[in-house]
C-alpha positions in Angstrom: 0.0 0.0 0.0 2.8 2.4 0.9 4.5 1.6 -2.4 1.3 2.5 -4.3 1.0 5.8 -2.4 4.7 6.6 -3.1 4.3 5.8 -6.8 1.1 7.9 -7.2 1.3 10.8 -4.7 -1.1 13.0 -6.8 -3.9 10.4 -6.3 -3.2 10.2 -2.6 -3.6 14.0 -2.2 -6.7 14.1 -4.4 -8.3 11.2 -2.5 -7.4 12.8 0.9 -8.8 16.1 -0.3 -12.0 14.4 -1.5 -12.4 12.6 1.8 -11.9 15.8 3.8 -14.4 17.6 1.7 -16.9 14.8 2.1 -16.3 15.0 5.8 -17.0 18.7 5.6 -20.3 18.0 4.0 -21.3 15.8 7.0 -21.3 19.0 9.1 -18.0 19.9 10.6 -18.8 23.7 10.3 -15.8 24.6 8.2 -13.0 22.7 10.0 -12.2 20.3 7.2 -12.9 22.6 4.3 -9.6 24.3 4.2 -7.6 21.2 4.8 -9.6 19.5 1.9 -8.9 22.4 -0.5 -5.2 22.4 0.5 -5.0 18.6 -0.1 -6.6 19.0 -3.6 -4.1 21.8 -4.4 -1.2 19.7 -3.3 -2.6 16.9 -5.5 -2.7 19.1 -8.5 0.9 20.3 -7.8 2.1 16.7 -7.3 0.5 15.8 -10.7 1.9 18.8 -12.5 5.4 18.5 -10.9 6.0 14.8 -10.2 9.6 15.4 -9.1 8.5 17.1 -5.8 9.2 14.7 -2.9 6.7 13.7 -0.2 8.5 16.0 2.3 7.8 19.1 0.3 4.3 17.9 -0.4 3.6 17.7 3.3 5.1 21.1 3.9 3.0 22.6 1.1 -0.1 20.9 2.6 0.6 22.5 6.0 1.3 25.9 4.5 -1.8 25.9 2.2 -4.0 24.8 5.1 -2.8 27.6 7.5 -2.8 30.3 4.8 -6.2 29.5 3.5 -7.7 29.3 7.1 -6.1 32.7 8.0 -7.3 34.3 4.8 -10.8 33.0 5.4 -10.8 34.3 9.0 -9.7 37.7 7.9 -12.3 37.9 5.1 -15.0 36.7 7.5 -14.0 39.3 10.1 -14.1 42.1 7.6 -17.4 40.9 6.3 -18.9 40.9 9.7 -17.7 44.5 10.4 -19.3 45.7 7.2 -22.6 43.9 8.0 -24.7 46.2 10.1 -27.3 43.6 11.3 -26.5 40.9 13.9 -28.4 37.7 13.3 -28.6 37.0 17.0 -30.3 40.4 17.7 -32.7 40.7 14.7 -35.1 42.8 16.8 -32.5 45.6 16.8 -33.2 46.1 13.1 -36.6 47.5 14.2 -35.0 50.7 15.6 -36.3 53.6 13.5 -39.3 51.7 12.2 -42.6 53.6 12.3 -46.0 52.0 13.2 -49.3 52.9 14.7 -50.5 51.9 18.2 -53.3 49.3 18.3 -54.6 50.5 21.6 -54.2 53.3 24.2 -51.2 53.0 26.4 -51.9 51.6 29.8 -49.2 52.3 32.4 -47.0 53.1 29.4 -47.6 49.8 27.5 -49.4 49.1 24.3 -49.0 47.0 21.1 -48.1 47.7 17.5 -48.3 45.5 14.4 -45.1 45.1 12.5 -44.9 42.8 9.5 -46.9 39.7 10.5 -46.5 40.0 14.2 -47.7 42.1 17.1 -45.1 43.7 19.4 -45.3 45.0 22.9 -44.3 48.6 23.2 -43.5 51.0 26.0 -43.8 54.8 25.9 -42.8 57.3 28.6 -45.8 59.5 27.6 -49.4 58.4 27.5 -50.6 57.9 23.9 -53.9 57.1 22.3 -54.7 54.3 19.8 -53.7 54.9 16.2 -50.8 57.3 17.2 -47.9 57.0 14.8 -44.8 56.0 16.8 -41.2 55.3 16.0 -39.1 52.6 17.7 -36.1 54.2 19.6 -34.8 51.2 21.5 -35.2 47.5 22.2 -35.4 46.1 25.7 -35.7 42.3 25.5 -39.0 41.7 23.7 -40.4 45.2 24.4 -39.9 48.0 21.9 -39.5 51.5 23.4 -41.3 54.0 21.3 -41.9 57.7 21.1 -44.4 59.7 19.1 -43.3 60.2 15.5 -42.8 63.8 14.5 -44.2 65.0 17.8 -47.6 63.6 16.8 -49.9 65.4 19.3 -52.5 62.7 19.8 -51.7 62.1 23.4 -54.3 60.8 25.7 -56.4 63.8 26.9 -55.4 64.9 30.4 -52.4 62.6 30.3 -48.7 63.5 30.8 
């Protein structure tokens, strides 16, 4: 077996790369992807340049694995900095959204309809139903709102 691998190093690297990529498809969350790609690259190099010894092939595999993982990490970090929304805090995308109150505020709380759901809202000032409000902050599952454009439809006698 060792003789076969020594005689055909390109096939060894291509098969190893294929196995690593198949392993990645089984759900390793990116851990085997870069090693698999590095093995395929070494396989192509071993096929194109058959005089490279196994020592250099191993070194190339290690270098390609580390370089590709570092480049991916840097690309991913820059991509996340440019991306304004955070998937784990999707409700923070609602800041600045305008809606109308479904009912009068009671002790500061009411509800608004956004998209296909109803959200609990809190306002420091008493407001009547159908007042246009804008979301200014998110506190857990409660949206903090204020009247939009100083909409003066406060509850009579409130404040």
